[in-house]
C-alpha positions in Angstrom: 9.6 20.5 -27.9 7.3 18.1 -26.3 3.8 17.4 -27.8 0.9 18.8 -25.8 -0.2 15.3 -24.9 3.2 14.2 -23.6 3.2 12.6 -20.2 5.8 11.4 -17.7 4.5 7.9 -16.9 5.0 7.1 -13.2 5.9 3.7 -11.7 2.5 2.9 -10.4 0.9 3.2 -13.9 3.5 0.9 -15.3 3.1 -1.6 -12.5 -0.6 -1.7 -13.1 0.1 -2.2 -16.8 2.5 -5.1 -16.2 -0.1 -6.6 -13.9 -2.6 -6.6 -16.7 -4.9 -3.7 -15.7 -6.8 -2.8 -18.8 -7.3 0.8 -17.6 -3.6 1.4 -17.5 -3.1 -0.1 -21.0 -6.0 2.1 -22.4 -4.5 5.3 -20.8 -1.0 4.6 -22.2 -2.4 3.7 -25.6 -4.1 7.1 -25.9 -0.7 8.8 -25.7 1.0 9.7 -28.9 4.1 7.5 -29.6 6.4 10.6 -29.2 4.6 11.6 -26.0 5.5 8.7 -23.7 8.2 9.5 -21.2 9.6 7.4 -18.4 12.2 8.8 -15.9 15.4 6.9 -15.2 14.1 6.6 -11.6 11.0 4.8 -12.7 13.0 2.5 -15.0 15.4 1.6 -12.1 12.4 1.0 -9.8 10.8 -1.4 -12.2 13.9 -3.3 -13.1 14.9 -3.6 -9.4 11.5 -5.1 -8.7 11.7 -7.8 -11.4 11.5 -11.2 -9.8 12.3 -13.3 -12.8 14.1 -13.1 -16.1 10.7 -13.1 -17.8 9.5 -10.1 -15.8 12.7 -8.3 -16.6 12.1 -9.0 -20.3 8.5 -7.7 -20.1 9.7 -4.5 -18.3 12.5 -3.9 -20.9 10.0 -4.4 -23.7 7.6 -1.8 -22.2 10.5 0.6 -21.4 11.6 0.4 -25.1 8.3 1.9 -26.2 8.9 5.2 -24.3 11.5 7.9 -24.3 13.8 8.1 -21.3 13.6 11.3 -19.3 16.8 12.0 -17.5 16.6 13.7 -14.1 18.9 16.5 -13.3 19.2 18.8 -10.4 21.7 21.1 -8.8 22.5 21.5 -5.1 
């Protein structure tokens, strides 16, 4: 089961974080370690937007701190 404080972190929050916005860092830091989730869609969006190898490394570091939420649907 997920902790009550668990959150699915959207791309815009992570972009703000990677751009150095302190509000984004503070919000994420308040989440419990086991309550940070990122969807595979968000991970793909961030990695596709990386402009340099350094940006990709920073994104991968941040992604490693959260659990991956897989997206499933049926037609």
